[in-house]
mmCIF file of the N, C-alpha and C atoms, coordinates in Angstrom:
data_MODEL
# 
_entry.id   MODEL 
# 
loop_
_atom_site.group_PDB 
_atom_site.id 
_atom_site.type_symbol 
_atom_site.label_atom_id 
_atom_site.label_alt_id 
_atom_site.label_comp_id 
_atom_site.label_asym_id 
_atom_site.label_entity_id 
_atom_site.label_seq_id 
_atom_site.pdbx_PDB_ins_code 
_atom_site.Cartn_x 
_atom_site.Cartn_y 
_atom_site.Cartn_z 
_atom_site.occupancy 
_atom_site.B_iso_or_equiv 
_atom_site.pdbx_formal_charge 
_atom_site.auth_seq_id 
_atom_site.auth_comp_id 
_atom_site.auth_asym_id 
_atom_site.auth_atom_id 
_atom_site.pdbx_PDB_model_num 
ATOM 1   N N  . UNK A 1 1  ? 194.896 -76.934 -83.663 1.00 0.00 ? 1  UNK A N  1 
ATOM 2   C CA . UNK A 1 1  ? 195.506 -75.789 -83.016 1.00 0.00 ? 1  UNK A CA 1 
ATOM 3   C C  . UNK A 1 1  ? 194.714 -74.506 -83.280 1.00 0.00 ? 1  UNK A C  1 
ATOM 4   N N  . UNK A 1 2  ? 194.168 -74.385 -84.477 1.00 0.00 ? 2  UNK A N  1 
ATOM 5   C CA . UNK A 1 2  ? 193.380 -73.197 -84.798 1.00 0.00 ? 2  UNK A CA 1 
ATOM 6   C C  . UNK A 1 2  ? 192.113 -73.150 -83.954 1.00 0.00 ? 2  UNK A C  1 
ATOM 7   N N  . UNK A 1 3  ? 191.527 -74.326 -83.685 1.00 0.00 ? 3  UNK A N  1 
ATOM 8   C CA . UNK A 1 3  ? 190.322 -74.361 -82.855 1.00 0.00 ? 3  UNK A CA 1 
ATOM 9   C C  . UNK A 1 3  ? 190.645 -73.909 -81.431 1.00 0.00 ? 3  UNK A C  1 
ATOM 10  N N  . UNK A 1 4  ? 191.818 -74.261 -80.955 1.00 0.00 ? 4  UNK A N  1 
ATOM 11  C CA . UNK A 1 4  ? 192.222 -73.835 -79.625 1.00 0.00 ? 4  UNK A CA 1 
ATOM 12  C C  . UNK A 1 4  ? 192.370 -72.315 -79.563 1.00 0.00 ? 4  UNK A C  1 
ATOM 13  N N  . UNK A 1 5  ? 192.891 -71.732 -80.612 1.00 0.00 ? 5  UNK A N  1 
ATOM 14  C CA . UNK A 1 5  ? 193.031 -70.278 -80.651 1.00 0.00 ? 5  UNK A CA 1 
ATOM 15  C C  . UNK A 1 5  ? 191.656 -69.618 -80.630 1.00 0.00 ? 5  UNK A C  1 
ATOM 16  N N  . UNK A 1 6  ? 190.685 -70.171 -81.365 1.00 0.00 ? 6  UNK A N  1 
ATOM 17  C CA . UNK A 1 6  ? 189.338 -69.605 -81.377 1.00 0.00 ? 6  UNK A CA 1 
ATOM 18  C C  . UNK A 1 6  ? 188.643 -69.762 -80.031 1.00 0.00 ? 6  UNK A C  1 
ATOM 19  N N  . UNK A 1 7  ? 189.001 -70.777 -79.287 1.00 0.00 ? 7  UNK A N  1 
ATOM 20  C CA . UNK A 1 7  ? 188.427 -70.946 -77.949 1.00 0.00 ? 7  UNK A CA 1 
ATOM 21  C C  . UNK A 1 7  ? 189.086 -70.014 -76.927 1.00 0.00 ? 7  UNK A C  1 
ATOM 22  N N  . UNK A 1 8  ? 190.333 -69.654 -77.171 1.00 0.00 ? 8  UNK A N  1 
ATOM 23  C CA . UNK A 1 8  ? 191.023 -68.761 -76.243 1.00 0.00 ? 8  UNK A CA 1 
ATOM 24  C C  . UNK A 1 8  ? 190.547 -67.315 -76.370 1.00 0.00 ? 8  UNK A C  1 
ATOM 25  N N  . UNK A 1 9  ? 190.062 -66.925 -77.531 1.00 0.00 ? 9  UNK A N  1 
ATOM 26  C CA . UNK A 1 9  ? 189.601 -65.553 -77.728 1.00 0.00 ? 9  UNK A CA 1 
ATOM 27  C C  . UNK A 1 9  ? 188.462 -65.200 -76.763 1.00 0.00 ? 9  UNK A C  1 
ATOM 28  N N  . UNK A 1 10 ? 187.376 -65.995 -76.674 1.00 0.00 ? 10 UNK A N  1 
ATOM 29  C CA . UNK A 1 10 ? 186.321 -65.658 -75.705 1.00 0.00 ? 10 UNK A CA 1 
ATOM 30  C C  . UNK A 1 10 ? 186.801 -65.755 -74.247 1.00 0.00 ? 10 UNK A C  1 
ATOM 31  N N  . UNK A 1 11 ? 187.717 -66.676 -73.986 1.00 0.00 ? 11 UNK A N  1 
ATOM 32  C CA . UNK A 1 11 ? 188.239 -66.796 -72.627 1.00 0.00 ? 11 UNK A CA 1 
ATOM 33  C C  . UNK A 1 11 ? 189.012 -65.542 -72.231 1.00 0.00 ? 11 UNK A C  1 
ATOM 34  N N  . UNK A 1 12 ? 189.864 -65.063 -73.103 1.00 0.00 ? 12 UNK A N  1 
ATOM 35  C CA . UNK A 1 12 ? 190.616 -63.844 -72.824 1.00 0.00 ? 12 UNK A CA 1 
ATOM 36  C C  . UNK A 1 12 ? 189.670 -62.647 -72.712 1.00 0.00 ? 12 UNK A C  1 
ATOM 37  N N  . UNK A 1 13 ? 188.642 -62.602 -73.562 1.00 0.00 ? 13 UNK A N  1 
ATOM 38  C CA . UNK A 1 13 ? 187.669 -61.509 -73.503 1.00 0.00 ? 13 UNK A CA 1 
ATOM 39  C C  . UNK A 1 13 ? 186.903 -61.545 -72.181 1.00 0.00 ? 13 UNK A C  1 
ATOM 40  N N  . UNK A 1 14 ? 186.536 -62.717 -71.702 1.00 0.00 ? 14 UNK A N  1 
ATOM 41  C CA . UNK A 1 14 ? 185.812 -62.832 -70.431 1.00 0.00 ? 14 UNK A CA 1 
ATOM 42  C C  . UNK A 1 14 ? 186.689 -62.400 -69.264 1.00 0.00 ? 14 UNK A C  1 
ATOM 43  N N  . UNK A 1 15 ? 187.952 -62.768 -69.300 1.00 0.00 ? 15 UNK A N  1 
ATOM 44  C CA . UNK A 1 15 ? 188.869 -62.358 -68.234 1.00 0.00 ? 15 UNK A CA 1 
ATOM 45  C C  . UNK A 1 15 ? 189.060 -60.845 -68.257 1.00 0.00 ? 15 UNK A C  1 
ATOM 46  N N  . UNK A 1 16 ? 189.219 -60.287 -69.460 1.00 0.00 ? 16 UNK A N  1 
ATOM 47  C CA . UNK A 1 16 ? 189.376 -58.838 -69.578 1.00 0.00 ? 16 UNK A CA 1 
ATOM 48  C C  . UNK A 1 16 ? 188.122 -58.116 -69.098 1.00 0.00 ? 16 UNK A C  1 
ATOM 49  N N  . UNK A 1 17 ? 186.940 -58.646 -69.420 1.00 0.00 ? 17 UNK A N  1 
ATOM 50  C CA . UNK A 1 17 ? 185.691 -58.025 -68.975 1.00 0.00 ? 17 UNK A CA 1 
ATOM 51  C C  . UNK A 1 17 ? 185.567 -58.089 -67.456 1.00 0.00 ? 17 UNK A C  1 
ATOM 52  N N  . UNK A 1 18 ? 185.971 -59.184 -66.862 1.00 0.00 ? 18 UNK A N  1 
ATOM 53  C CA . UNK A 1 18 ? 185.937 -59.303 -65.404 1.00 0.00 ? 18 UNK A CA 1 
ATOM 54  C C  . UNK A 1 18 ? 186.878 -58.323 -64.733 1.00 0.00 ? 18 UNK A C  1 
ATOM 55  N N  . UNK A 1 19 ? 188.073 -58.179 -65.282 1.00 0.00 ? 19 UNK A N  1 
ATOM 56  C CA . UNK A 1 19 ? 189.027 -57.221 -64.724 1.00 0.00 ? 19 UNK A CA 1 
ATOM 57  C C  . UNK A 1 19 ? 188.524 -55.793 -64.874 1.00 0.00 ? 19 UNK A C  1 
ATOM 58  N N  . UNK A 1 20 ? 187.979 -55.464 -66.024 1.00 0.00 ? 20 UNK A N  1 
ATOM 59  C CA . UNK A 1 20 ? 187.447 -54.121 -66.235 1.00 0.00 ? 20 UNK A CA 1 
ATOM 60  C C  . UNK A 1 20 ? 186.262 -53.854 -65.296 1.00 0.00 ? 20 UNK A C  1 
ATOM 61  N N  . UNK A 1 21 ? 185.388 -54.842 -65.128 1.00 0.00 ? 21 UNK A N  1 
ATOM 62  C CA . UNK A 1 21 ? 184.241 -54.675 -64.235 1.00 0.00 ? 21 UNK A CA 1 
ATOM 63  C C  . UNK A 1 21 ? 184.664 -54.441 -62.800 1.00 0.00 ? 21 UNK A C  1 
ATOM 64  N N  . UNK A 1 22 ? 185.654 -55.172 -62.342 1.00 0.00 ? 22 UNK A N  1 
ATOM 65  C CA . UNK A 1 22 ? 186.108 -54.959 -60.967 1.00 0.00 ? 22 UNK A CA 1 
ATOM 66  C C  . UNK A 1 22 ? 186.799 -53.612 -60.829 1.00 0.00 ? 22 UNK A C  1 
ATOM 67  N N  . UNK A 1 23 ? 187.524 -53.174 -61.842 1.00 0.00 ? 23 UNK A N  1 
ATOM 68  C CA . UNK A 1 23 ? 188.168 -51.860 -61.797 1.00 0.00 ? 23 UNK A CA 1 
ATOM 69  C C  . UNK A 1 23 ? 187.121 -50.746 -61.832 1.00 0.00 ? 23 UNK A C  1 
ATOM 70  N N  . UNK A 1 24 ? 186.100 -50.888 -62.670 1.00 0.00 ? 24 UNK A N  1 
ATOM 71  C CA . UNK A 1 24 ? 185.065 -49.863 -62.782 1.00 0.00 ? 24 UNK A CA 1 
ATOM 72  C C  . UNK A 1 24 ? 184.235 -49.785 -61.504 1.00 0.00 ? 24 UNK A C  1 
ATOM 73  N N  . UNK A 1 25 ? 184.064 -50.874 -60.818 1.00 0.00 ? 25 UNK A N  1 
ATOM 74  C CA . UNK A 1 25 ? 183.241 -50.891 -59.605 1.00 0.00 ? 25 UNK A CA 1 
ATOM 75  C C  . UNK A 1 25 ? 183.992 -50.364 -58.392 1.00 0.00 ? 25 UNK A C  1 
ATOM 76  N N  . UNK A 1 26 ? 185.296 -50.352 -58.417 1.00 0.00 ? 26 UNK A N  1 
ATOM 77  C CA . UNK A 1 26 ? 186.058 -49.919 -57.242 1.00 0.00 ? 26 UNK A CA 1 
ATOM 78  C C  . UNK A 1 26 ? 185.867 -48.443 -56.955 1.00 0.00 ? 26 UNK A C  1 
ATOM 79  N N  . UNK A 1 27 ? 185.626 -47.619 -57.971 1.00 0.00 ? 27 UNK A N  1 
ATOM 80  C CA . UNK A 1 27 ? 185.457 -46.199 -57.732 1.00 0.00 ? 27 UNK A CA 1 
ATOM 81  C C  . UNK A 1 27 ? 184.059 -45.878 -57.218 1.00 0.00 ? 27 UNK A C  1 
ATOM 82  N N  . UNK A 1 28 ? 183.096 -46.731 -57.421 1.00 0.00 ? 28 UNK A N  1 
ATOM 83  C CA . UNK A 1 28 ? 181.732 -46.462 -56.963 1.00 0.00 ? 28 UNK A CA 1 
ATOM 84  C C  . UNK A 1 28 ? 181.612 -46.544 -55.457 1.00 0.00 ? 28 UNK A C  1 
ATOM 85  N N  . UNK A 1 29 ? 182.387 -47.376 -54.831 1.00 0.00 ? 29 UNK A N  1 
ATOM 86  C CA . UNK A 1 29 ? 182.303 -47.511 -53.381 1.00 0.00 ? 29 UNK A CA 1 
ATOM 87  C C  . UNK A 1 29 ? 182.774 -46.240 -52.682 1.00 0.00 ? 29 UNK A C  1 
ATOM 88  N N  . UNK A 1 30 ? 183.696 -45.524 -53.290 1.00 0.00 ? 30 UNK A N  1 
ATOM 89  C CA . UNK A 1 30 ? 184.246 -44.331 -52.651 1.00 0.00 ? 30 UNK A CA 1 
ATOM 90  C C  . UNK A 1 30 ? 183.265 -43.167 -52.706 1.00 0.00 ? 30 UNK A C  1 
ATOM 91  N N  . UNK A 1 31 ? 182.409 -43.136 -53.706 1.00 0.00 ? 31 UNK A N  1 
ATOM 92  C CA . UNK A 1 31 ? 181.473 -42.023 -53.845 1.00 0.00 ? 31 UNK A CA 1 
ATOM 93  C C  . UNK A 1 31 ? 180.200 -42.291 -53.051 1.00 0.00 ? 31 UNK A C  1 
ATOM 94  N N  . UNK A 1 32 ? 179.595 -41.227 -52.589 1.00 0.00 ? 32 UNK A N  1 
ATOM 95  C CA . UNK A 1 32 ? 178.316 -41.371 -51.896 1.00 0.00 ? 32 UNK A CA 1 
ATOM 96  C C  . UNK A 1 32 ? 177.291 -40.471 -52.565 1.00 0.00 ? 32 UNK A C  1 
ATOM 97  N N  . UNK A 1 33 ? 176.048 -40.647 -52.205 1.00 0.00 ? 33 UNK A N  1 
ATOM 98  C CA . UNK A 1 33 ? 174.968 -39.856 -52.781 1.00 0.00 ? 33 UNK A CA 1 
ATOM 99  C C  . UNK A 1 33 ? 174.641 -38.640 -51.927 1.00 0.00 ? 33 UNK A C  1 
ATOM 100 N N  . UNK A 1 34 ? 175.428 -38.358 -50.938 1.00 0.00 ? 34 UNK A N  1 
ATOM 101 C CA . UNK A 1 34 ? 175.144 -37.264 -50.017 1.00 0.00 ? 34 UNK A CA 1 
ATOM 102 C C  . UNK A 1 34 ? 174.935 -35.919 -50.689 1.00 0.00 ? 34 UNK A C  1 
ATOM 103 N N  . UNK A 1 35 ? 175.882 -35.432 -51.471 1.00 0.00 ? 35 UNK A N  1 
ATOM 104 C CA . UNK A 1 35 ? 175.689 -34.109 -52.093 1.00 0.00 ? 35 UNK A CA 1 
ATOM 105 C C  . UNK A 1 35 ? 174.490 -34.065 -53.048 1.00 0.00 ? 35 UNK A C  1 
ATOM 106 N N  . UNK A 1 36 ? 174.263 -35.135 -53.778 1.00 0.00 ? 36 UNK A N  1 
ATOM 107 C CA . UNK A 1 36 ? 173.131 -35.154 -54.690 1.00 0.00 ? 36 UNK A CA 1 
ATOM 108 C C  . UNK A 1 36 ? 171.807 -35.135 -53.941 1.00 0.00 ? 36 UNK A C  1 
ATOM 109 N N  . UNK A 1 37 ? 171.749 -35.865 -52.836 1.00 0.00 ? 37 UNK A N  1 
ATOM 110 C CA . UNK A 1 37 ? 170.513 -35.884 -52.054 1.00 0.00 ? 37 UNK A CA 1 
ATOM 111 C C  . UNK A 1 37 ? 170.281 -34.547 -51.364 1.00 0.00 ? 37 UNK A C  1 
ATOM 112 N N  . UNK A 1 38 ? 171.352 -33.891 -50.939 1.00 0.00 ? 38 UNK A N  1 
ATOM 113 C CA . UNK A 1 38 ? 171.208 -32.564 -50.338 1.00 0.00 ? 38 UNK A CA 1 
ATOM 114 C C  . UNK A 1 38 ? 170.671 -31.566 -51.355 1.00 0.00 ? 38 UNK A C  1 
ATOM 115 N N  . UNK A 1 39 ? 171.196 -31.636 -52.567 1.00 0.00 ? 39 UNK A N  1 
ATOM 116 C CA . UNK A 1 39 ? 170.714 -30.751 -53.625 1.00 0.00 ? 39 UNK A CA 1 
ATOM 117 C C  . UNK A 1 39 ? 169.259 -31.007 -53.958 1.00 0.00 ? 39 UNK A C  1 
ATOM 118 N N  . UNK A 1 40 ? 168.876 -32.265 -53.973 1.00 0.00 ? 40 UNK A N  1 
ATOM 119 C CA . UNK A 1 40 ? 167.481 -32.599 -54.253 1.00 0.00 ? 40 UNK A CA 1 
ATOM 120 C C  . UNK A 1 40 ? 166.562 -32.097 -53.143 1.00 0.00 ? 40 UNK A C  1 
ATOM 121 N N  . UNK A 1 41 ? 167.017 -32.187 -51.903 1.00 0.00 ? 41 UNK A N  1 
ATOM 122 C CA . UNK A 1 41 ? 166.204 -31.689 -50.780 1.00 0.00 ? 41 UNK A CA 1 
ATOM 123 C C  . UNK A 1 41 ? 166.021 -30.179 -50.890 1.00 0.00 ? 41 UNK A C  1 
ATOM 124 N N  . UNK A 1 42 ? 167.089 -29.459 -51.260 1.00 0.00 ? 42 UNK A N  1 
ATOM 125 C CA . UNK A 1 42 ? 166.960 -28.003 -51.438 1.00 0.00 ? 42 UNK A CA 1 
ATOM 126 C C  . UNK A 1 42 ? 166.010 -27.687 -52.589 1.00 0.00 ? 42 UNK A C  1 
ATOM 127 N N  . UNK A 1 43 ? 166.074 -28.476 -53.658 1.00 0.00 ? 43 UNK A N  1 
ATOM 128 C CA . UNK A 1 43 ? 165.170 -28.272 -54.787 1.00 0.00 ? 43 UNK A CA 1 
ATOM 129 C C  . UNK A 1 43 ? 163.717 -28.477 -54.372 1.00 0.00 ? 43 UNK A C  1 
ATOM 130 N N  . UNK A 1 44 ? 163.458 -29.528 -53.621 1.00 0.00 ? 44 UNK A N  1 
ATOM 131 C CA . UNK A 1 44 ? 162.085 -29.788 -53.168 1.00 0.00 ? 44 UNK A CA 1 
ATOM 132 C C  . UNK A 1 44 ? 161.581 -28.679 -52.264 1.00 0.00 ? 44 UNK A C  1 
ATOM 133 N N  . UNK A 1 45 ? 162.439 -28.186 -51.362 1.00 0.00 ? 45 UNK A N  1 
ATOM 134 C CA . UNK A 1 45 ? 162.033 -27.085 -50.483 1.00 0.00 ? 45 UNK A CA 1 
ATOM 135 C C  . UNK A 1 45 ? 161.701 -25.837 -51.295 1.00 0.00 ? 45 UNK A C  1 
ATOM 136 N N  . UNK A 1 46 ? 162.497 -25.565 -52.305 1.00 0.00 ? 46 UNK A N  1 
ATOM 137 C CA . UNK A 1 46 ? 162.237 -24.383 -53.149 1.00 0.00 ? 46 UNK A CA 1 
ATOM 138 C C  . UNK A 1 46 ? 160.930 -24.548 -53.913 1.00 0.00 ? 46 UNK A C  1 
ATOM 139 N N  . UNK A 1 47 ? 160.647 -25.738 -54.367 1.00 0.00 ? 47 UNK A N  1 
ATOM 140 C CA . UNK A 1 47 ? 159.401 -25.979 -55.095 1.00 0.00 ? 47 UNK A CA 1 
ATOM 141 C C  . UNK A 1 47 ? 158.196 -25.840 -54.165 1.00 0.00 ? 47 UNK A C  1 
ATOM 142 N N  . UNK A 1 48 ? 158.333 -26.306 -52.940 1.00 0.00 ? 48 UNK A N  1 
ATOM 143 C CA . UNK A 1 48 ? 157.248 -26.176 -51.972 1.00 0.00 ? 48 UNK A CA 1 
ATOM 144 C C  . UNK A 1 48 ? 156.997 -24.705 -51.632 1.00 0.00 ? 48 UNK A C  1 
ATOM 145 N N  . UNK A 1 49 ? 158.070 -23.951 -51.479 1.00 0.00 ? 49 UNK A N  1 
ATOM 146 C CA . UNK A 1 49 ? 157.911 -22.516 -51.169 1.00 0.00 ? 49 UNK A CA 1 
ATOM 147 C C  . UNK A 1 49 ? 157.244 -21.784 -52.320 1.00 0.00 ? 49 UNK A C  1 
ATOM 148 N N  . UNK A 1 50 ? 157.632 -22.082 -53.538 1.00 0.00 ? 50 UNK A N  1 
ATOM 149 C CA . UNK A 1 50 ? 157.056 -21.377 -54.680 1.00 0.00 ? 50 UNK A CA 1 
ATOM 150 C C  . UNK A 1 50 ? 155.591 -21.783 -54.899 1.00 0.00 ? 50 UNK A C  1 
ATOM 151 N N  . UNK A 1 51 ? 155.227 -22.971 -54.500 1.00 0.00 ? 51 UNK A N  1 
ATOM 152 C CA . UNK A 1 51 ? 153.853 -23.410 -54.681 1.00 0.00 ? 51 UNK A CA 1 
ATOM 153 C C  . UNK A 1 51 ? 152.925 -22.835 -53.619 1.00 0.00 ? 51 UNK A C  1 
ATOM 154 N N  . UNK A 1 52 ? 153.446 -22.643 -52.409 1.00 0.00 ? 52 UNK A N  1 
ATOM 155 C CA . UNK A 1 52 ? 152.597 -22.188 -51.311 1.00 0.00 ? 52 UNK A CA 1 
ATOM 156 C C  . UNK A 1 52 ? 152.542 -20.662 -51.188 1.00 0.00 ? 52 UNK A C  1 
ATOM 157 N N  . UNK A 1 53 ? 153.446 -19.933 -51.813 1.00 0.00 ? 53 UNK A N  1 
ATOM 158 C CA . UNK A 1 53 ? 153.425 -18.470 -51.668 1.00 0.00 ? 53 UNK A CA 1 
ATOM 159 C C  . UNK A 1 53 ? 153.115 -17.799 -53.016 1.00 0.00 ? 53 UNK A C  1 
ATOM 160 N N  . UNK A 1 54 ? 151.812 -17.656 -53.344 1.00 0.00 ? 54 UNK A N  1 
ATOM 161 C CA . UNK A 1 54 ? 151.471 -17.025 -54.629 1.00 0.00 ? 54 UNK A CA 1 
ATOM 162 C C  . UNK A 1 54 ? 151.525 -15.517 -54.570 1.00 0.00 ? 54 UNK A C  1 
# 
């Protein structure tokens, strides 16, 4: 019986990890990279302007 308990511990941990992984991944689908990419484009434009206008 003790061996069965030791085998259930990794099984419960794997199930918990799977549930946590699916919960953590659900919020990523809702977010997009749009604002970050827009900010990066503005940064690149500013760097180009500062490099070309001495």
